[in-house]
C-alpha positions in Angstrom: 12.9 -4.6 -11.9 13.4 -5.4 -8.0 11.0 -5.2 -5.5 11.8 -5.8 -1.6 9.5 -5.5 1.2 9.8 -4.7 5.0 9.8 -7.2 7.4 6.3 -8.4 8.3 5.2 -5.7 6.0 5.4 -3.1 8.5 4.9 0.3 7.0 8.0 1.7 8.2 8.3 3.9 5.0 5.1 5.8 5.7 7.4 7.8 8.6 8.7 10.7 7.0 12.1 10.8 8.6 12.7 7.1 7.8 11.6 7.5 4.3 13.9 10.5 3.8 16.6 8.6 5.2 16.4 5.8 2.7 15.7 8.1 -0.1 19.0 9.8 0.5 20.7 6.7 0.5 19.0 5.1 -2.7 19.5 8.4 -4.5 23.4 8.3 -3.8 25.8 7.5 -6.3 28.2 5.9 -3.9 25.6 2.9 -3.1 25.4 1.8 -6.8 29.1 1.5 -7.4 29.2 0.3 -11.2 25.6 -0.4 -11.3 23.1 1.9 -12.7 19.8 2.9 -10.9 17.4 3.9 -13.4 14.1 4.6 -11.5 13.0 3.9 -7.8 10.1 4.3 -5.5 9.5 4.2 -1.7 6.0 2.8 -0.7 4.8 2.1 2.8 5.9 -1.2 3.2 8.1 -2.0 0.1 10.4 -0.4 -2.3 10.8 -0.9 -6.1 13.8 -0.5 -8.1 15.1 -0.4 -11.7 18.7 -1.4 -12.1 21.2 -2.3 -14.8 23.8 -4.5 -13.1 27.6 -3.5 -13.5 30.4 -6.1 -13.8 31.3 -5.7 -10.3 28.8 -8.1 -8.2 25.9 -10.1 -8.5 22.2 -9.2 -8.0 22.0 -11.1 -4.7 25.2 -9.1 -3.3 23.7 -5.9 -4.8 20.6 -6.3 -2.8 22.2 -7.4 0.4 24.1 -4.1 0.3 21.2 -2.0 -0.5 19.2 -3.5 2.1 22.0 -3.2 4.6 22.7 0.5 3.9 19.2 1.4 3.8 18.4 -0.5 7.1 21.1 1.1 8.7 19.9 4.6 7.5 16.3 3.7 8.9 17.9 2.5 12.2 19.8 5.9 12.4 16.7 7.9 12.8 14.1 5.2 14.2 16.2 2.5 16.4 13.1 0.6 16.9 12.6 -0.1 13.0 14.5 -3.6 13.5 14.4 -5.8 11.7 13.7 -3.4 8.8 13.6 -5.6 5.3 12.2 -9.2 4.9 15.0 -11.6 3.8 14.1 -12.1 0.2 13.5 -9.9 -2.8 11.8 -10.4 -6.1 13.5 -9.7 -9.4 12.1 -9.4 -13.1 14.6 -9.5 -15.8 13.5 -6.9 -18.6 13.4 -9.0 -21.9 14.4 -7.6 -25.4 10.8 -6.6 -26.0 10.5 -4.6 -22.9 11.6 -1.1 -22.8 13.4 0.2 -19.7 11.6 3.7 -20.0 8.3 1.7 -19.6 9.3 -0.2 -16.7 10.6 3.2 -15.1 7.0 4.7 -15.7 5.4 1.6 -14.2 7.6 2.0 -10.9 7.2 5.5 -10.4 3.3 5.3 -11.0 3.0 2.7 -8.2 1.8 5.3 -5.5 -1.0 6.4 -7.9 -2.1 2.6 -8.5 -2.1 2.1 -4.8 -4.5 5.3 -4.3 -2.0 7.2 -2.2 -1.8 10.1 -4.6 -3.4 11.2 -7.8 -0.3 12.0 -9.6 3.3 10.7 -9.4 4.2 14.3 -8.8 2.5 14.3 -5.5 4.6 11.5 -4.2 7.9 12.5 -2.6 9.8 9.4 -2.5 10.9 8.4 -5.9 13.2 9.4 -8.8 13.9 8.4 -12.2 16.8 9.2 -14.7 14.2 10.4 -17.2 12.9 13.3 -15.2 12.2 16.4 -17.2 
């Protein structure tokens, strides 16, 4: 499980065009290479990802690419959205007893817990491989 925040926690992702641009990139298979994205959500000032690492790169390298690609996407629709991401990210490795589907539900429920919507279905910027 990965979390990264915008620079200075500016709520760039509350802007529809920016969030749409990022969602297109995050949902793109080419971004992930041999890594697997299981679930993601864009919040106003941060992003949560649930990823299984492939063999091709380290977690730090993956996150650097994800942040660079998504920052370029944001800049293409909002040139003043710079810097976009804060330099660091937080990761939590799932342990044997933790289920990946439970983690995915936790991620996509973030907008509900934040009080932004009453149901995950009402939030437009998320996806999960377990969608019905």
